BABA-885472 format. One record per residue: x, y, z of N, C-alpha, C in turn. Coordinates in steps of 0.05 Angstrom, whole numbers, padded with zeros to 5 digits, always signed. Example, Ala and Ser with C-alpha at 12.3 -4.5 7.8 and 13.67 -1.06 7.14 Angstrom:
<atoms>
+00264-00114+00156+00246-00090+00156+00264-00066+00156
+00257-00045+00142+00273-00021+00143+00258+00001+00157
</atoms>
This chain:
<atoms>
+00239-00090-02269+00225-00089-02294+00199-00106-02293
+00199-00127-02277+00176-00144-02276+00151-00129-02265
+00156-00111-02246+00133-00096-02235+00122-00077-02256
+00140-00065-02272+00131-00047-02294+00114-00063-02314
+00123-00087-02321+00107-00104-02339+00080-00111-02328
+00079-00116-02302+00054-00123-02289+00036-00098-02290
+00046-00075-02284+00030-00050-02284+00019-00045-02312
+00036-00050-02332+00027-00046-02360+00004-00065-02367
+00006-00090-02358-00015-00110-02363-00041-00102-02349
-00039-00093-02325-00062-00084-02310-00075-00060-02323
-00058-00042-02332-00067-00017-02345-00083-00024-02370
-00074-00044-02385-00088-00053-02409-00116-00064-02401
-00116-00080-02380-00142-00091-02371-00161-00069-02361
-00150-00049-02347-00167-00027-02338-00179-00012-02361
-00162-00007-02382-00173+00006-02406-00195-00010-02419
-00192-00036-02419-00213-00053-02431-00238-00051-02414
-00236-00050-02388-00259-00047-02370-00273-00020-02375
-00256+00001-02379-00268+00027-02384-00283+00027-02411
-00273+00014-02431-00287+00012-02456-00313-00003-02454
-00313-00025-02439-00337-00041-02435-00358-00024-02419
-00348-00010-02399-00366+00006-02383-00379+00028-02400
-00363+00040-02417-00374+00061-02435-00395+00050-02453
-00391+00025-02463-00411+00012-02480-00437+00007-02464
-00434-00001-02439-00457-00006-02422-00472+00020-02416
-00457+00041-02411-00469+00067-02406-00486+00076-02430
-00476+00072-02454-00491+00080-02478-00517+00064-02480
-00516+00038-02474-00540+00021-02475-00560+00030-02454
-00551+00035-02430-00569+00044-02408-00581+00071-02414
-00565+00089-02425-00575+00116-02431-00596+00115-02454
-00593+00096-02472-00612+00093-02494-00637+00079-02486
-00637+00066-02463-00660+00051-02453-00681+00070-02442
-00705+00068-02453-00726+00086-02444-00746+00073-02425
-00740+00048-02416-00759+00034-02400-00758+00042-02370
-00740+00059-02363-00738+00067-02335-00719+00051-02319
-00708+00029-02330-00688+00013-02316-00663+00029-02311
-00656+00047-02330-00631+00062-02327-00629+00077-02301
-00652+00086-02290-00651+00100-02264-00642+00082-02242
-00649+00056-02244-00641+00037-02223-00612+00028-02227
-00603+00027-02252-00576+00016-02258-00555+00038-02257
-00562+00063-02263-00543+00084-02265-00525+00087-02240
-00535+00086-02216-00518+00089-02192-00496+00068-02191
-00502+00044-02199-00482+00022-02199-00461+00027-02220
-00470+00036-02243-00451+00042-02265-00432+00065-02257
-00443+00085-02244-00427+00108-02235-00406+00098-02214
-00414+00081-02196-00395+00070-02176-00373+00054-02190
-00381+00038-02209-00360+00023-02224-00341+00041-02239
-00352+00062-02251-00336+00082-02265-00316+00095-02246
-00325+00102-02222-00307+00114-02203-00285+00095-02194
-00293+00070-02189-00273+00050-02180-00252+00045-02202
-00261+00043-02227-00243+00039-02249-00224+00063-02251
-00235+00086-02248-00218+00111-02249-00197+00111-02227
-00205+00103-02203-00187+00102-02181-00164+00082-02186
-00172+00059-02196-00152+00038-02202-00132+00049-02223
-00143+00062-02244-00126+00073-02265-00106+00093-02254
-00116+00111-02237-00098+00131-02225-00076+00118-02208
-00083+00097-02193-00064+00084-02176-00043+00070-02193
-00051+00058-02214-00032+00044-02232-00013+00064-02244
-00024+00087-02253-00007+00108-02265+00013+00118-02245
+00005+00123-02220+00023+00132-02199+00045+00111-02194
+00037+00086-02193+00056+00064-02189+00076+00063-02212
+00067+00066-02236+00085+00065-02259+00104+00089-02258
+00095+00112-02249+00112+00135-02247+00134+00130-02226
+00126+00119-02203+00146+00113-02182+00166+00093-02192
+00157+00073-02206+00176+00053-02217+00196+00066-02236
+00186+00083-02253+00203+00097-02272+00223+00114-02258
+00215+00128-02237+00233+00145-02222+00255+00129-02209
+00247+00106-02198+00267+00089-02184+00287+00077-02204
+00277+00071-02229+00295+00060-02249+00315+00081-02257
+00306+00106-02258+00324+00128-02266+00346+00131-02244
+00338+00129-02219+00357+00131-02197+00377+00108-02196
+00369+00085-02206+00387+00062-02205+00408+00066-02226
</atoms>
């Protein structure tokens, strides 16, 4: 159960990161100074990494749940 709790905590943190990144995206998209063209690739990379982490956590939680059912 400790691993499930850890995954849940990490999932909450990842969701918070996704929300912050969404807020940053809105600010960058609203910026008309041309900076957004320089920043956008980094934001997209962060978005992809956060998505990958989220998927890995969900898979881990599923595996944990399946093992608990088998026990």
